C-alpha positions as CSV (number, residue, x, y, z in Angstrom):
1,M,84.9,121.0,115.0
2,D,87.7,118.9,116.4
3,L,86.8,115.2,116.4
4,H,90.0,113.7,117.9
5,V,90.9,115.0,121.4
6,H,92.4,113.2,124.4
7,S,91.8,114.5,127.9
8,T,93.3,113.3,131.2
9,C,90.9,110.3,130.9
10,S,93.6,109.0,128.5
11,S,97.0,108.0,130.0
12,D,98.9,110.5,127.9
13,G,96.4,113.4,128.1
14,G,97.4,116.6,129.8
15,S,94.1,118.6,130.0
16,S,90.7,117.9,131.5
17,I,87.5,117.5,129.6
18,M,86.3,120.7,131.3
19,D,89.4,122.6,130.2
20,Y,88.7,121.6,126.6
21,A,85.1,122.5,126.7
22,L,85.9,126.0,128.1
23,Q,88.6,126.5,125.5
24,A,86.2,125.4,122.7
25,R,83.7,128.0,123.9
26,R,86.4,130.7,123.9
27,A,87.6,129.7,120.5
28,G,84.2,129.4,118.9
29,L,84.3,125.7,118.2
30,T,80.9,124.1,117.8
31,A,81.9,120.5,118.7
32,I,84.6,118.4,120.3
33,G,84.9,114.6,119.9
34,F,86.7,113.0,122.9
35,C,88.5,109.9,121.6
36,E,89.9,108.5,124.8
37,H,92.3,105.6,124.4
38,A,91.1,102.1,124.9
39,D,94.1,99.8,124.9
40,F,93.8,96.0,125.4
41,D,97.4,94.8,125.3
42,P,99.5,94.8,128.5
43,R,102.4,96.0,126.4
44,D,100.6,99.3,125.7
45,Q,101.3,102.3,127.9
46,G,97.6,102.9,128.3
47,Y,96.6,99.4,129.2
48,G,94.1,99.4,132.1
49,Y,94.1,103.2,132.5
50,L,90.7,104.2,131.1
51,D,88.0,104.6,133.8
52,M,84.6,104.7,132.1
53,V,82.8,105.9,135.3
54,R,85.2,108.9,135.4
55,Y,84.9,109.5,131.7
56,D,81.1,109.5,131.9
57,Q,81.0,111.8,135.0
58,E,83.5,114.3,133.7
59,L,81.8,114.5,130.3
60,H,78.4,114.9,132.0
61,S,79.7,117.8,134.1
62,A,81.2,119.6,131.1
63,R,78.0,119.3,129.1
64,E,76.1,120.9,132.0
65,H,78.6,123.8,132.3
66,V,79.2,124.4,128.6
67,P,76.0,123.6,126.8
68,E,77.0,125.8,123.9
69,V,79.5,123.2,122.6
70,L,78.5,119.8,121.4
71,L,80.6,117.4,123.4
72,L,80.7,114.0,121.8
73,Q,81.7,110.8,123.6
74,A,83.9,108.6,121.4
75,I,86.6,106.1,121.9
76,E,89.9,105.3,120.1
77,I,90.6,101.6,120.1
78,T,94.0,100.3,119.5
79,Y,93.1,97.7,117.0
80,Q,94.8,94.3,117.2
81,A,93.5,91.4,115.2
82,G,94.4,88.9,117.9
83,L,92.2,90.8,120.4
84,E,89.3,91.6,118.1
85,G,86.8,89.5,120.0
86,Q,87.7,91.1,123.3
87,I,87.5,94.6,121.7
88,R,84.1,93.8,120.2
89,D,82.7,92.7,123.5
90,W,84.1,95.7,125.4
91,L,82.6,98.2,122.8
92,S,79.2,96.7,123.2
93,G,79.0,97.7,126.8
94,H,78.6,101.4,126.1
95,A,76.7,103.7,123.8
96,W,79.2,105.7,121.8
97,D,78.8,108.7,119.5
98,Y,81.4,107.0,117.3
99,V,84.3,104.6,117.4
100,L,87.7,105.4,116.0
101,A,89.9,102.4,115.0
102,S,93.7,103.0,115.0
103,V,96.8,100.9,114.8
104,H,99.5,101.7,117.3
105,L,101.1,98.4,118.1
106,V,102.6,96.1,115.5
107,D,103.7,92.5,116.0
108,Y,106.3,91.2,113.6
109,E,108.4,88.1,113.3
110,D,111.1,88.9,115.8
111,G,109.3,91.4,118.1
112,W,106.8,94.2,118.5
113,A,106.6,97.9,118.5
114,L,104.4,100.8,119.5
115,V,104.8,102.7,116.3
116,S,103.4,105.9,117.9
117,E,106.0,106.0,120.7
118,P,109.7,106.7,120.2
119,G,111.0,103.9,122.4
120,T,110.1,100.7,120.6
121,A,109.4,102.6,117.4
122,N,113.0,103.7,116.9
123,A,114.2,100.1,117.5
124,Y,111.6,98.8,115.0
125,Y,112.5,101.2,112.2
126,G,116.3,100.9,112.9
127,T,116.2,97.1,112.3
128,H,113.9,96.9,109.3
129,T,113.8,98.2,105.8
130,C,111.2,100.7,104.9
131,R,109.1,98.2,103.2
132,Q,109.3,95.7,106.0
133,A,108.3,98.2,108.6
134,Y,105.5,99.9,106.8
135,L,104.0,96.8,105.3
136,A,103.4,95.2,108.7
137,Y,101.5,98.3,109.7
138,F,99.3,98.5,106.6
139,E,98.5,94.8,106.9
140,E,97.2,95.3,110.4
141,L,95.3,98.4,109.3
142,L,93.6,96.4,106.6
143,R,92.4,94.0,109.2
144,A,91.1,96.9,111.2
145,A,89.2,98.2,108.2
146,R,87.7,94.8,107.5
147,S,86.7,94.2,111.1
148,G,83.5,96.4,111.1
149,L,84.3,97.5,114.6
150,A,84.5,101.2,114.0
151,D,83.0,104.2,112.3
152,V,86.2,105.9,111.4
153,L,89.7,104.8,110.5
154,G,92.3,106.9,112.5
155,H,95.5,108.5,111.2
156,L,95.9,106.1,108.3
157,D,99.6,106.5,107.7
158,L,100.7,107.2,111.3
159,V,103.6,104.8,110.6
160,K,105.5,107.7,108.9
161,R,105.6,109.7,112.2
162,Y,108.9,108.1,113.3
163,G,109.6,106.3,110.1
164,T,110.4,109.6,108.4
165,A,113.6,110.0,110.5
166,H,114.9,106.7,109.3
167,Y,113.6,106.5,105.7
168,G,113.0,110.1,104.6
169,P,109.7,111.6,103.5
170,F,106.8,109.2,103.1
171,E,105.9,108.3,99.5
172,P,102.4,106.9,99.4
173,R,102.8,105.6,95.8
174,T,105.4,103.2,97.1
175,F,102.6,101.5,99.0
176,S,99.7,102.4,96.7
177,A,98.5,98.8,96.5
178,E,98.4,98.3,100.2
179,I,96.9,101.7,101.0
180,R,94.3,101.3,98.3
181,S,93.3,97.9,99.7
182,V,92.8,99.6,103.1
183,L,90.8,102.4,101.6
184,R,88.6,100.0,99.6
185,A,87.9,97.9,102.7
186,A,86.9,101.1,104.6
187,V,84.6,102.1,101.8
188,E,83.0,98.7,101.7
189,A,82.5,98.8,105.5
190,G,81.0,102.3,105.4
191,M,83.9,103.7,107.4
192,G,85.0,107.3,107.4
193,L,88.5,108.4,107.0
194,E,90.1,110.8,109.5
195,I,92.4,113.7,108.5
196,N,94.6,113.8,111.6
197,T,96.4,117.2,111.7
198,S,98.9,116.2,114.3
199,G,101.4,115.3,111.5
200,L,101.7,118.9,110.7
201,R,103.1,119.4,114.2
202,Q,105.4,116.4,114.0
203,A,108.3,115.2,111.8
204,P,106.3,114.4,108.6
205,G,105.1,118.0,108.3
206,E,101.8,116.8,106.7
207,P,98.6,115.3,108.1
208,Y,97.8,111.6,108.4
209,P,97.0,111.1,105.5
210,A,97.9,113.8,103.0
211,L,96.3,115.0,99.7
212,E,97.1,112.1,97.4
213,V,95.6,109.4,99.7
214,L,92.5,111.5,100.2
215,R,92.1,111.6,96.5
216,W,92.4,107.8,96.3
217,Y,89.7,107.5,98.9
218,L,87.4,109.7,96.9
219,E,88.1,107.8,93.7
220,L,87.3,104.5,95.4
221,G,83.9,105.8,96.5
222,G,84.7,107.2,99.9
223,Q,82.7,110.1,101.1
224,I,83.0,110.3,104.9
225,V,85.9,112.5,106.0
226,T,86.4,113.8,109.6
227,I,89.0,116.2,111.0
228,G,90.8,115.9,114.3
229,S,93.8,117.5,115.9
230,D,94.7,114.5,118.1
231,A,95.2,117.1,120.8
232,H,96.6,115.8,124.1
233,R,96.6,119.2,125.6
234,V,94.2,122.1,125.4
235,Q,96.8,124.2,123.5
236,D,96.4,122.0,120.4
237,L,92.6,122.0,120.3
238,G,91.5,122.7,116.8
239,A,95.1,122.9,115.5
240,S,95.4,123.2,111.7
241,T,91.7,122.8,111.0
242,P,91.8,125.4,108.3
243,E,94.6,123.6,106.5
244,A,92.7,120.3,106.8
245,L,89.6,122.0,105.2
246,D,91.8,123.2,102.4
247,L,92.9,119.6,101.8
248,V,89.3,118.4,101.8
249,R,88.3,120.9,99.2
250,A,91.5,120.2,97.1
251,A,90.8,116.5,97.1
252,G,87.3,117.1,95.7
253,F,85.0,116.5,98.8
254,R,82.0,118.8,99.2
255,A,81.3,118.1,102.9
256,V,83.0,117.0,106.1
257,A,81.4,114.6,108.6
258,Y,80.8,114.1,112.3
259,Y,78.9,111.4,114.2
260,Q,76.2,111.3,116.9
261,D,74.8,108.0,118.2
262,R,76.9,106.1,115.6
263,Q,75.1,108.0,112.8
264,V,76.9,110.2,110.3
265,R,76.1,113.9,110.1
266,W,77.2,116.2,107.3
267,V,78.5,119.8,107.2
268,D,78.3,121.2,103.7
269,L,81.4,123.0,102.5
């Protein structure tokens, strides 16, 4: 399974839902979770792009043509505490298989940054210490975990994607208190934790998050782990799933999860 995929229904997607479904059938995948971007801030590159009528229609067509693959309709919200009410209202207007909450945009004292895009991200990291930059991200992520809006917390330490070039390899123990607070809040909210394998294709050279954080999540009582490639093109569908499964086992989990109709489903390892 690949539970984090973006099609051309997302502003930065490069392959259609049908392309993904056909590739999944060829590759022997049993399920795809489409997590199209829902962005609510005009500063975000994806603001206003998502067309739910198109998303519904393209997914329905792919389900008819490729019934062998379970095609899940999910959404990746860019969480922002100041827009939580708006996000909550928007989510209530559709039936989702699951909702992924991610932090991409960080407001700070003297500006803002899309930490997942090189433009504002590089300016952000270049003018802040490691602790200043990462702390603002984890504070917003904690609010996302406490919000109760989502089923899964996306790419927990995405902030290291471009931060690595400025500060060197990410050391989770430096932010253990902040990360543990996020994980504890996720456990208390019944949220799953995503292993996002895109970090293996990017500068960090490790998933978001890596093994140590996964172990912390388990120690704190977390059980729900999902795996997603964060593919934006069909070539990356299912990328590094075997490595992610190795991490799941090494951390001590006995199953991975997926969702249907906002209900968790288990795949025993």
